Each structure stands twice: as structure tokens, then as C-alpha cells.
C-alpha positions in Angstrom: -44.9 20.5 -20.2 -45.4 21.1 -16.5 -48.3 18.6 -16.4 -46.1 15.9 -17.9 -43.4 16.4 -15.3 -46.0 16.1 -12.5 -47.4 12.9 -13.9 -44.0 11.4 -14.2 -43.1 12.4 -10.7 -46.0 10.4 -9.3 -44.8 7.2 -10.9 -42.5 5.1 -8.8 -40.3 2.7 -10.7 -38.7 -0.3 -8.9 -35.2 -0.8 -10.1 -34.0 -4.3 -9.4 -30.4 -5.1 -10.1 -29.6 -8.4 -11.5 -26.4 -9.9 -10.3 -24.5 -13.2 -10.3 -23.0 -14.5 -7.1 -19.7 -16.3 -6.9 -21.2 -19.7 -6.8 -23.2 -19.3 -9.8 -20.1 -18.9 -12.0 -17.8 -21.8 -11.0 -16.7 -20.3 -7.7 -15.0 -17.2 -9.2 -15.6 -13.5 -9.6 -14.0 -11.0 -11.9 -11.2 -9.4 -10.0 -10.2 -12.5 -7.9 -6.6 -13.4 -7.3 -6.1 -16.8 -8.9 -3.8 -19.3 -7.3 -2.9 -22.5 -9.2 -3.2 -25.8 -7.4 -0.1 -27.6 -6.5 -0.9 -30.6 -8.7 -2.5 -28.5 -11.6 -0.1 -30.0 -14.2 -1.4 -33.5 -13.5 -5.0 -32.6 -14.5 -6.6 -33.5 -17.9 -7.4 -29.8 -18.4 -3.7 -28.8 -18.3 -2.7 -31.8 -20.5 -5.1 -30.6 -23.2 -3.5 -27.1 -23.4 -1.1 -26.2 -26.1 2.6 -26.0 -25.4 2.7 -22.3 -25.9 -0.1 -21.8 -23.2 1.8 -24.2 -20.8 4.9 -21.9 -21.3 2.8 -18.8 -20.7 1.5 -20.3 -17.3 5.1 -21.0 -16.3 6.1 -17.5 -17.1 3.2 -16.1 -15.0 4.1 -18.2 -12.0 7.9 -17.4 -12.3 7.2 -13.7 -12.1 5.8 -14.0 -8.6 3.1 -11.4 -9.5 -0.6 -11.8 -8.7 -2.7 -13.6 -11.3 -6.2 -12.1 -11.8 -9.4 -13.3 -13.1 -10.3 -10.8 -15.9 -13.2 -12.7 -17.4 -15.6 -15.7 -17.0 -17.1 -17.2 -20.1 -19.4 -20.0 -20.6 -18.0 -22.9 -22.4 -21.2 -23.2 -24.5 -23.3 -20.5 -26.3 -26.3 -19.5 -24.2 -29.7 -20.0 -25.8 -30.7 -16.4 -24.9 -27.5 -14.4 -24.9 -28.9 -11.2 -23.3 -30.5 -13.0 -20.4 -28.3 -13.6 -17.4 -30.6 -16.4 -16.1 -29.2 -18.6 -18.9 -25.6 -18.5 -17.6 -24.3 -21.7 -16.3 -21.6 -22.9 -13.9 -19.7 -24.7 -16.7 -17.3 -21.9 -17.4 -13.6 -21.2 -18.4 -11.6 -18.4 -16.9 -9.7 -15.6 -18.5 -6.6 -14.8 -16.5 -4.0 -12.2 -16.8 -0.8 -11.1 -15.0 -1.4 -8.1 -12.7 1.6 -5.7 -13.2 0.2 -3.1 -10.9 -1.4 0.3 -11.7 -4.2 -1.3 -13.7 -1.8 -2.9 -16.2 -2.4 -6.5 -17.2 -0.5 -8.9 -19.5 -0.1 -12.5 -20.3 -3.9 -13.1 -21.2 -4.9 -16.8 -21.1 -8.0 -19.0 -20.9 -8.0 -22.0 -18.7 -10.4 -24.2 -16.9 -11.3 -23.4 -13.2 -10.4 -26.8 -12.1 -6.7 -25.8 -12.2 -6.9 -23.4 -9.3 -8.6 -21.8 -6.5 -9.5 -18.0 -5.7 -7.2 -16.5 -3.0 -9.3 -15.9 0.1 -8.3 -12.4 1.1 -11.7 -10.7 1.8 -12.1 -8.0 3.2 -8.3 -7.2 2.8 -6.6 -6.0 -0.3 -4.5 -8.6 -2.4 -1.0 -9.3 -1.0 1.9 -7.3 -2.3 4.2 -9.7 -4.3 7.8 -10.0 -3.3 8.7 -9.1 -6.9 7.4 -5.6 -6.6 9.0 -4.8 -3.3 12.3 -2.9 -3.8 15.2 -4.6 -1.9 16.7 -1.9 0.3 18.8 -1.8 3.5 16.4 -0.9 6.3 18.0 0.0 9.6 15.4 -1.0 12.1 17.7 -1.0 15.2 19.3 2.3 15.9 23.1 2.3 15.4 25.8 4.8 16.4 26.5 7.2 13.6 30.1 7.3 12.7 31.6 10.8 12.7 32.8 11.9 9.2 35.4 14.6 8.6 33.0 16.8 6.5 32.8 20.6 6.2 29.1 20.2 6.8 29.8 18.9 10.3 31.9 22.0 11.3 31.0 25.4 12.7 32.7 28.7 12.8 32.3 29.9 16.5 33.4 33.4 15.8 37.2 32.7 15.8 37.5 32.5 12.1 38.4 28.8 12.2 36.0 25.8 11.7 35.6 23.5 14.7 33.6 20.3 15.1 29.9 21.0 15.7 28.6 19.9 19.0 25.9 17.5 18.3 24.9 16.8 22.0 23.7 18.8 24.7 26.1 19.4 27.6 25.6 17.5 30.9 26.5 20.6 33.2 25.3 24.2 33.0 27.5 26.3 30.7 28.8 29.5 32.2 28.7 32.3 29.7 31.3 34.9 30.4 30.0 38.4 30.5 30.8 41.9 32.0 28.1 44.3 33.1 28.2 47.7 31.3 27.2 49.4 34.5 26.5 48.3 38.1 22.8 47.2 38.6 20.8 49.8 40.5 19.2 47.0 42.4 22.4 46.3 44.3 22.4 49.8 46.0 18.7 50.2 46.3 16.9 50.6 49.8 14.7 47.5 49.0 17.7 45.3 48.4 19.4 46.2 51.7 16.0 45.9 53.5 15.5 42.5 52.2 19.1 41.4 53.1 18.6 42.6 56.8 15.2 40.9 56.9 16.7 37.6 55.8 19.3 37.8 58.6 16.6 38.5 61.3 
């Protein structure tokens, strides 16, 4: 068993990944955001669609959500189905409505001539206005109106609630206090010596 593993370790296998570029599949890749052309309803491909598919396209546009390419299919059957070299640029697109969070709906198949991929690389797709919650955002600071609320009052030891001071005083606050006993520093020799030294 050890000899088999050693012989396998000596072999070097080159792995080549076969991939298809954007321009080999009609200019689209799966995951692209699809944008319908302004005049797509005047194309022959749109006129050939059924009425229910046209209604589906109108619903997708009215939602304001991103439309994604979820599949690219050849219009004709390939001669060798498992060989990517037989793929052609004559394709049709499978589109779906991106509801966010990996959820898709409104699946349709259309011709790529009806739209273009949205050029957003290397950024993420734009956030549709339909998914943004409309809320009042206060960008400029405004003076807060005082509210007569118990949460805005404080008991300062008098047993009665008073308005809480929400701003710092501009002057020094004198705190009344009485010493329990005279400070020993007042009558000390050093204190008197320093006073006499300051006068000299």
C-alpha cells in the first residue's frame, strides 16, 4: 500500500479548467444584471412573444427590482452535448426577478437582443429603490423640543422632581460646605513660614 502511494505522489497531473468568456455566450454571463433596451418593444423578438410573457416583462419592470440572468441556453441542440467547445453565441437568456437574499421569481426566456448587461464591475449591483425603506432621516441637527416627561426630571434630594439640567454650566459652581475641624495646615509652622517668605 505504501508503494502505491509513493508512485502516485510522483505523478503530476495538470488540471486545466475549461471556461466560457462573456463574449462566447452572446455577451452575457450568469449573474449579470439585465437592463432592457428603451426600444425593446419594437424588436421582432418581442413581437413574437406571447401576451402572457409580455405581461410578465411589464411586471418585472414595474417592480423596480434587479433583473438577473440565471441561465444561458443555446437555441439549437449541440452536436456533442457534453463538450463546451460546441457551444455557440446564438443563445437565449433565462431571466428572473431578484427579490434579494437569493430569492428569484418571474422566470422567463427571451432573446439577448432585447437588452444589455448592466456594467457595474467591480462593484455590487445597485440597491433598487423598491427595497429601500422610506424613513425620515434627520441629516441636519435640529434643536430638541423640551418635553414635560418624568424621564426628564430629577430628584435633587428635596423630595420633589425638578427639570434635569442637560447642559453644563458656563461658570464654576460653588459647592457649599463646612469643615468639620480647622485644617492643621492653617496653623502649621510651614504655612506661616511660606506666608512670610512671600511677603519678603
